[in-house]
N, C-alpha and C positions, 0 to 999 in steps of 0.2 A: 148746831147748826141744822137748820130745816132743809129739807130738800130744796124748797124754792130758793133759799138763800144761796145753795150750792150753784143754782142755776144763774142767780144773777152774779154770783162771783164768777163763773164760768164766761157771761157774756161780757163782764168787764174787762176779761182777759184776752179778748179777741184780737186778732191780729189781721187787721183790714188789709194791709199789704199782700198778705198770703192769700187773700180771699178774692183779690181782683179778678173780674172775668167769671166767678164761679156763680152758679145758680143751683143751690142744694137745700135739701131739707133734711135734718139730723133730727129722727125723732128718737125720744128715750122714753120706753115704757118702764116706770119703776116699779115692781112689783108690789112693794107694800106702801106705795104713795100713789102719786096721779102720774098721767102722761103729760110730757113737755115736748115741744119741739123749737128747733133753732132754724129760722129761716136766714140762710145766707145768700144774699145778692149783691154780687158785684161790688165787694168790699163792706157791706152793711151786713149786720147781725141784729136780729129779731127775737125775742124770747116770748114765745106763746105757750099759754098753758092749753092743755087739751089735746087730742088727737087731729093729725093732719090726714086727709083723704088720699095723698099719694106722696109720702115720703121717700127721699132719695134711699135712705137705710133706717132701720129701727134697730136701736140698741136696746137690749132687754136685760134688766139687772135689779139688784135690791138696792135700797138707799145705802146701806154700809159699803157696798162695792162703788157706786157711784161717787160716795165721799172720799175714799180710799184713792180713786182714779183721779180725781179733780185736785186732792191736797198733795198727791204725787207718791202718797206711801203706797199705793198698788199699781203696778205696772199693768195697763189695759191689755197686753199681749198676753201677759200671764193670767191675767182673770179669765182671758178668753179660753185659754188651755187647760184651765182648771174648771170650766164649766159655770163660773160665776157671771159670766158675760156671754149672751148670745146677740148673733145679728140676723137681720133679716133685710134682702134687698142687695144692694150692692156693697159687698162685704169690703171691697178695696176703699171705699169712702171712710169707713170706719179709721182706717189707718192715717187718713187726712186730719182727723181730728187734733193730733199732737202739733201738727203744722199751723192750724187755724187758732188755736188755744194755747195760751202758757199754763200749762200744769204746775202744780207744786208752789 
């Protein structure tokens, strides 16, 4: 599965109810691929390839870590503790990803 397909899967598993009233940008800098960002705006989710000028939080990882987290094989917090995942910006928002997207 390509990184683009992983993000498409993530966007399909979006929980609109959990995103009601939110206005956030989750940026994913994939070290061995491209940068993507998800624009969450009051119950909608838009996947955009490329960088955003003002993301709420940027998650930095390689494609294997991304695939593991989205498939549910890798726990995001464990990946963070192991140094496989880094965050820049509002790190508390990174914990919201599990609420906004169904993983695994």
